[in-house]
C-alpha positions as CSV (number, residue, x, y, z in Angstrom):
1,X,21.1,2.4,-5.2
2,X,19.5,4.2,-2.3
3,X,21.4,8.1,-1.5
4,X,18.7,9.2,0.8
5,X,15.6,7.5,2.5
6,X,13.3,8.7,4.9
7,X,11.5,6.6,7.2
8,X,8.1,8.2,8.9
9,X,7.6,7.4,12.6
10,X,5.8,8.6,15.8
11,X,4.9,6.6,18.5
12,X,1.5,8.8,18.5
13,X,0.7,6.8,14.9
14,X,-0.5,3.8,17.0
15,X,-3.3,5.8,18.4
16,X,-5.2,5.0,15.1
17,X,-6.7,2.2,16.7
18,X,-10.3,0.6,16.4
19,X,-9.8,-1.3,20.0
20,X,-9.6,-4.5,21.2
21,X,-10.3,-7.5,18.5
22,X,-10.2,-5.3,15.5
23,X,-8.1,-6.7,12.6
24,X,-6.2,-3.6,12.3
25,X,-4.3,-3.5,15.2
26,X,-1.5,-0.8,15.5
27,X,0.7,-3.6,16.9
28,X,1.7,-4.7,13.3
29,X,3.2,-1.5,12.8
30,X,5.0,-1.1,16.0
31,X,6.5,-4.6,15.5
32,X,7.6,-4.0,12.2
33,X,9.3,-0.7,13.6
34,X,10.7,-2.8,16.4
35,X,12.1,-5.6,14.2
36,X,13.6,-3.0,11.6
37,X,15.2,-1.2,14.5
38,X,16.9,-4.5,15.9
39,X,18.2,-4.8,12.5
40,X,19.6,-1.7,12.6
41,X,18.1,-0.3,9.7
42,X,17.0,3.0,11.4
43,X,20.6,3.9,12.2
44,X,22.2,3.8,8.7
45,X,23.8,6.5,7.5
46,X,21.4,7.4,4.6
47,X,18.4,6.7,6.7
48,X,16.7,9.8,8.3
49,X,13.6,9.2,10.8
50,X,10.7,11.8,9.6
51,X,8.2,13.3,11.6
52,X,4.4,13.6,10.6
53,X,3.1,16.7,9.2
54,X,1.4,17.3,12.3
55,X,-1.6,18.6,12.1
56,X,-2.0,18.2,8.7
57,X,-4.2,21.0,7.4
58,X,-7.7,20.8,7.0
59,X,-7.4,22.2,3.4
60,X,-5.5,19.1,2.5
61,X,-8.1,16.7,4.0
62,X,-11.0,18.9,2.2
63,X,-8.9,18.8,-1.1
64,X,-10.0,15.0,-1.2
65,X,-12.8,14.4,1.6
66,X,-16.2,15.9,1.6
67,X,-16.5,18.8,4.3
68,X,-19.7,17.4,6.0
69,X,-18.1,13.7,6.2
70,X,-15.0,15.5,7.8
71,X,-17.1,17.7,10.1
72,X,-18.9,14.4,11.0
73,X,-15.8,12.6,11.7
74,X,-14.7,15.5,14.2
75,X,-18.1,15.2,15.9
76,X,-18.1,11.5,16.2
77,X,-14.1,11.7,17.5
78,X,-15.4,14.1,20.0
79,X,-18.2,12.2,21.5
80,X,-16.3,9.0,21.6
81,X,-18.5,5.9,21.0
82,X,-21.7,7.9,20.6
83,X,-22.9,8.9,17.0
84,X,-26.1,10.3,15.7
85,X,-28.4,8.5,13.6
86,X,-27.5,10.5,10.6
87,X,-24.0,9.9,10.9
88,X,-24.1,6.1,10.0
89,X,-24.3,7.1,6.4
90,X,-20.6,8.3,6.4
91,X,-19.4,4.5,7.2
92,X,-18.3,4.5,10.6
93,X,-20.0,3.4,13.8
94,X,-19.9,0.0,11.9
95,X,-17.9,-3.0,12.7
96,X,-15.5,-2.4,10.0
97,X,-14.9,1.3,11.2
98,X,-15.9,1.7,14.9
99,X,-15.8,5.3,16.7
100,X,-13.1,5.5,19.1
101,X,-12.4,9.1,20.7
102,X,-9.8,11.0,19.1
103,X,-10.6,9.3,15.6
104,X,-10.0,12.5,13.9
105,X,-6.9,13.5,15.0
106,X,-5.2,9.9,14.7
107,X,-6.8,9.5,11.2
108,X,-5.5,13.0,10.3
109,X,-2.0,12.2,11.9
110,X,-1.9,9.1,9.9
111,X,-2.4,11.4,6.5
112,X,0.1,13.7,7.9
113,X,2.7,11.0,7.9
114,X,2.4,9.9,4.4
115,X,2.6,13.5,3.9
116,X,5.7,14.1,5.3
117,X,6.9,11.2,2.9
118,X,5.6,12.6,-0.1
119,X,6.9,16.1,0.7
120,X,10.5,14.9,1.6
121,X,10.6,13.0,-1.7
122,X,9.1,16.1,-3.5
123,X,11.6,18.6,-2.1
124,X,14.5,15.9,-2.9
125,X,15.9,15.9,0.7
126,X,15.5,12.0,0.3
127,X,15.2,9.9,-2.8
128,X,12.9,7.4,-1.2
129,X,10.4,7.5,1.8
130,X,8.1,5.5,3.7
131,X,5.1,5.8,6.0
132,X,4.1,2.0,7.3
133,X,1.3,3.3,9.3
134,X,-0.2,4.6,6.1
135,X,-2.1,3.1,3.0
136,X,-5.5,3.7,3.9
137,X,-6.8,3.1,0.3
138,X,-10.3,2.5,0.7
139,X,-11.3,5.8,2.3
140,X,-13.7,7.5,-0.2
141,X,-14.4,11.4,-0.4
142,X,-17.5,11.0,1.9
143,X,-17.5,7.7,3.5
144,X,-15.2,5.5,5.6
145,X,-14.8,2.0,4.5
146,X,-12.8,-1.0,5.2
147,X,-10.7,0.3,8.0
148,X,-10.0,3.6,6.4
149,X,-11.1,7.2,7.6
150,X,-8.9,9.7,5.6
151,X,-7.4,8.6,2.3
152,X,-3.6,9.4,3.4
153,X,-2.5,8.3,-0.1
154,X,-5.2,10.5,-2.3
155,X,-4.6,13.6,-0.1
156,X,-0.6,13.1,-0.9
157,X,-1.1,12.6,-4.6
158,X,-3.5,15.7,-4.5
159,X,-0.6,17.8,-2.7
160,X,1.7,17.0,-5.1
161,X,-0.8,17.9,-8.1
162,X,-1.2,21.4,-6.5
163,X,2.6,21.6,-6.5
164,X,2.4,21.3,-10.2
165,X,3.5,17.6,-10.6
166,X,1.9,16.5,-13.9
167,X,2.2,12.5,-13.8
168,X,2.1,10.4,-10.4
169,X,1.9,6.8,-10.5
170,X,0.2,5.0,-7.9
171,X,0.7,1.0,-7.7
172,X,-1.5,-1.0,-4.9
173,X,-0.5,-4.6,-3.7
174,X,-2.6,-4.9,-0.9
175,X,-4.9,-7.9,-1.6
176,X,-8.0,-5.7,-1.8
177,X,-8.9,-3.5,-4.6
178,X,-7.6,0.3,-4.1
179,X,-10.8,1.1,-4.5
180,X,-10.9,4.9,-2.9
181,X,-7.9,6.0,-4.6
182,X,-9.1,4.8,-8.1
183,X,-12.5,6.5,-7.3
184,X,-11.0,9.9,-6.3
185,X,-8.6,9.8,-9.7
186,X,-10.8,8.3,-11.9
187,X,-11.2,11.0,-14.7
188,X,-7.7,12.5,-14.1
189,X,-5.3,11.8,-16.7
190,X,-2.2,13.2,-14.4
191,X,-3.0,10.0,-12.1
192,X,-2.2,6.4,-13.0
193,X,-3.6,3.9,-10.4
194,X,-2.8,0.1,-10.9
195,X,-4.2,-2.2,-8.4
196,X,-3.2,-6.1,-8.4
197,X,-5.5,-7.8,-6.2
198,X,-7.9,-11.0,-5.2
199,X,-10.5,-10.9,-8.0
200,X,-13.8,-8.9,-6.4
201,X,-15.8,-12.0,-7.1
202,X,-14.6,-13.8,-3.8
203,X,-13.2,-10.2,-1.9
204,X,-14.3,-7.0,-0.4
205,X,-14.7,-4.3,-1.8
206,X,-16.2,-5.9,-4.6
207,X,-14.5,-3.6,-7.4
208,X,-11.3,-3.9,-9.4
209,X,-12.6,-5.7,-12.2
210,X,-10.3,-5.1,-15.3
211,X,-13.2,-3.6,-17.2
212,X,-12.5,-0.3,-14.7
213,X,-10.0,1.4,-17.0
214,X,-10.7,5.1,-15.8
215,X,-13.3,8.0,-16.7
216,X,-13.7,9.3,-20.2
217,X,-11.1,12.1,-19.7
218,X,-8.8,9.4,-18.3
219,X,-9.0,6.2,-20.3
220,X,-6.4,3.9,-19.4
221,X,-5.4,5.6,-16.3
222,X,-7.2,3.1,-13.9
223,X,-5.7,-0.6,-14.3
224,X,-6.8,-3.5,-12.5
225,X,-5.3,-7.0,-12.5
226,X,-7.9,-9.3,-10.6
227,X,-6.5,-12.5,-9.6
228,X,-8.2,-16.0,-8.8
229,X,-8.6,-16.9,-5.1
230,X,-5.5,-19.0,-4.4
231,X,-2.9,-17.7,-6.7
232,X,0.4,-17.8,-5.3
233,X,3.8,-16.1,-5.8
234,X,4.6,-17.5,-9.1
235,X,1.3,-16.7,-10.5
236,X,1.1,-13.2,-8.7
237,X,4.8,-12.2,-9.6
238,X,3.8,-13.4,-13.3
239,X,1.0,-11.0,-13.4
240,X,2.9,-8.1,-11.6
241,X,5.6,-8.1,-14.1
242,X,3.5,-8.5,-17.0
243,X,1.5,-5.2,-16.7
244,X,3.2,-2.9,-14.2
245,X,6.5,-2.2,-15.8
246,X,5.2,-1.7,-19.5
247,X,2.5,0.9,-18.1
248,X,5.2,2.5,-15.9
249,X,7.4,3.1,-19.0
250,X,4.4,4.4,-21.2
251,X,3.2,7.0,-18.7
252,X,6.5,8.3,-17.7
253,X,6.1,9.2,-13.9
254,X,7.5,11.9,-12.2
255,X,6.6,10.3,-8.9
256,X,5.7,6.6,-8.0
257,X,3.7,6.0,-4.9
258,X,3.2,2.2,-4.0
259,X,1.2,0.8,-1.3
260,X,2.5,-2.7,0.2
261,X,-0.5,-4.4,2.1
262,X,1.0,-7.8,3.2
263,X,-2.5,-9.5,3.4
264,X,-1.8,-11.5,0.1
265,X,0.1,-13.6,2.2
266,X,-1.0,-17.2,2.7
267,X,-1.2,-17.1,6.5
268,X,-3.5,-13.9,6.0
269,X,-7.0,-14.5,7.6
270,X,-8.9,-12.2,5.7
271,X,-8.2,-12.9,2.2
272,X,-7.5,-15.7,-0.3
273,X,-4.2,-15.5,-2.1
274,X,-1.3,-17.5,-1.2
275,X,2.1,-15.6,-1.5
276,X,5.0,-15.7,0.6
277,X,7.2,-13.5,2.4
278,X,9.7,-14.4,-0.1
279,X,7.5,-13.5,-3.1
280,X,6.4,-10.1,-1.5
281,X,10.2,-9.4,-0.8
282,X,10.5,-9.6,-4.5
283,X,7.5,-7.4,-5.2
284,X,9.5,-4.8,-3.2
285,X,12.7,-5.3,-5.3
286,X,10.8,-4.8,-8.4
287,X,9.2,-1.4,-7.2
288,X,12.6,0.0,-6.1
289,X,14.4,-1.0,-9.3
290,X,11.4,0.4,-11.4
291,X,11.2,3.6,-9.2
292,X,14.6,4.1,-10.5
293,X,14.2,3.2,-13.9
294,X,10.8,5.1,-14.4
295,X,11.0,8.1,-12.1
296,X,14.1,9.0,-11.4
297,X,14.4,7.3,-8.1
298,X,11.3,9.5,-6.7
299,X,9.2,6.8,-4.6
300,X,7.0,7.0,-2.0
301,X,6.1,3.6,-0.2
302,X,3.1,3.1,2.5
303,X,1.9,0.2,4.4
304,X,-1.9,-0.9,4.1
305,X,-3.6,-4.3,5.3
306,X,-1.8,-7.5,6.5
307,X,-3.6,-9.1,9.7
308,X,-1.3,-11.8,10.5
309,X,0.2,-9.3,12.8
310,X,2.9,-11.2,14.3
311,X,4.5,-14.0,12.0
312,X,4.0,-12.0,8.6
313,X,3.5,-8.3,8.9
314,X,7.0,-7.3,10.5
315,X,8.9,-9.3,8.4
316,X,7.4,-8.3,5.5
317,X,7.5,-4.8,6.0
318,X,11.2,-4.9,7.6
319,X,12.3,-6.3,4.2
320,X,10.2,-2.9,2.5
321,X,12.5,-0.9,4.9
322,X,15.6,-2.7,4.1
323,X,15.2,-2.4,0.4
324,X,14.1,1.2,0.4
325,X,17.2,2.0,2.4
326,X,19.5,-0.5,0.2
327,X,20.3,-2.3,3.0
328,X,18.8,-5.7,2.0
329,X,18.3,-8.4,4.7
330,X,19.5,-12.2,3.7
331,X,16.1,-14.1,3.6
332,X,18.2,-16.6,5.2
333,X,19.2,-14.3,8.4
334,X,17.4,-14.9,11.8
335,X,15.1,-12.7,13.4
336,X,17.4,-10.8,16.3
337,X,17.1,-12.3,19.5
338,X,16.3,-9.1,21.2
339,X,13.2,-9.1,19.0
340,X,12.4,-12.5,19.7
341,X,12.4,-12.3,23.5
342,X,10.4,-9.0,23.4
343,X,7.6,-10.7,21.5
344,X,7.7,-13.4,24.0
345,X,7.7,-11.6,26.9
346,X,5.1,-8.9,26.1
347,X,2.7,-11.0,23.6
348,X,3.1,-14.6,24.8
349,X,3.9,-15.5,21.3
350,X,7.0,-17.3,19.6
351,X,8.0,-15.3,16.7
352,X,9.4,-16.7,13.5
353,X,13.0,-17.4,13.5
354,X,13.9,-16.7,10.0
355,X,13.2,-13.9,7.5
356,X,12.2,-16.2,4.8
357,X,9.1,-18.7,4.4
358,X,11.9,-21.0,2.4
359,X,10.3,-20.0,-1.1
360,X,12.6,-18.9,-3.9
361,X,10.0,-17.8,-6.5
362,X,10.9,-16.9,-9.9
363,X,7.9,-16.6,-12.7
364,X,8.5,-17.1,-16.2
365,X,7.8,-14.1,-18.5
366,X,4.3,-13.7,-19.9
367,X,5.3,-14.6,-23.2
368,X,6.7,-17.5,-22.4
369,X,4.2,-20.4,-21.8
370,X,1.4,-18.6,-21.7
371,X,-1.5,-20.8,-21.1
372,X,-5.1,-19.7,-22.3
373,X,-7.1,-22.3,-19.9
374,X,-5.1,-21.2,-16.8
375,X,-7.1,-18.5,-14.7
376,X,-4.3,-16.4,-13.7
377,X,-3.2,-16.2,-17.5
378,X,-6.8,-15.4,-18.4
379,X,-6.6,-12.4,-15.8
380,X,-3.0,-11.0,-17.2
381,X,-4.4,-11.1,-20.8
382,X,-8.0,-9.3,-19.9
383,X,-6.1,-6.6,-18.2
384,X,-3.7,-6.2,-21.1
385,X,-6.1,-6.3,-23.9
386,X,-8.1,-3.2,-22.4
387,X,-5.4,-1.2,-21.2
388,X,-2.3,-1.6,-23.5
389,X,-4.0,-0.7,-27.0
390,X,-5.2,2.8,-25.3
391,X,-1.1,3.2,-24.4
392,X,-0.1,2.1,-27.8
393,X,1.5,-1.0,-26.4
394,X,1.6,-4.1,-28.2
395,X,-0.1,-7.0,-26.7
396,X,3.4,-9.1,-26.7
397,X,5.4,-6.3,-25.1
398,X,7.5,-7.2,-22.4
399,X,9.8,-5.4,-19.8
400,X,10.4,-8.5,-17.8
401,X,13.6,-7.3,-15.7
């Protein structure tokens, strides 16, 4: 299914590091890449390693970020931990986004890594490409937010638009709403943003209500599925399948970009959904299938959140790379002994034994067994009722497979 696949990696991507104790530790990405390597996923004949566009041009950053904001990031980056009083208005220098020396360069390199994946897919040198270090979807045009300084996804979408691409679909699977990307393309009918996340009633950033459907010039191009706290595999996958493929078919994207934060997992310390590795793996299978069905295989995937850095993130994102490459890993497979020994020696913890949480989720179609009293079904129904008529979709439409 995957002819040519690009995986973007450079050890310098680990320099996007807010310091000891911060949830967004670069160890997450480093362990995921190591586990993928130990499964031989990076040496398959159809897989090639790509380097970030480094440095990403200032023009590419300024297409999505305010010039004064970028200048403030550069200034704070040069002074290290010292920032001016006025700089706090830009959103950094907080517990979520503390300043660190070299912050501009490290943030720009992450954006350049996602851009490298995007350019490779656009050029046709690969069908799919992934940057696990990317997915910094909370960054706003003039503010850092939620661990995110520069919005790598928005920079790549804007680059594609500048190349003449007319329809780009962005699918955000992080437990947190993809607010920054939505905001940047709120009134642009060329970009469809879809986010499935925990309800803003119980989780940062407090946006992503189903009623957020896009600006006046782009109604129906912002799509939000806000799920109640406690939703597990069955309900999450039910919602995912009840909304996303129908809109991909209606929108007819030329490129699909998906964000794969894995903080919807039950073990994640910062959120309240209850997915398993197995449910997340099924979402990767679906995105792969839909990229081929609706976008001729042109698919860019990025990482995102995920804060159980050993038990969850490496396994989930290794499954993602395996799926992109067309070399899926049997969920029952044991993690390579070399990886487990490395984790024990360097981090003093035992890695999980298998690539599964032992679950076999498979939800019903939304049209089968709809329960109007169920909170998940209520969330699905509300999104469909607000969005589907704009696209001429019948509320009973179902692209389940």
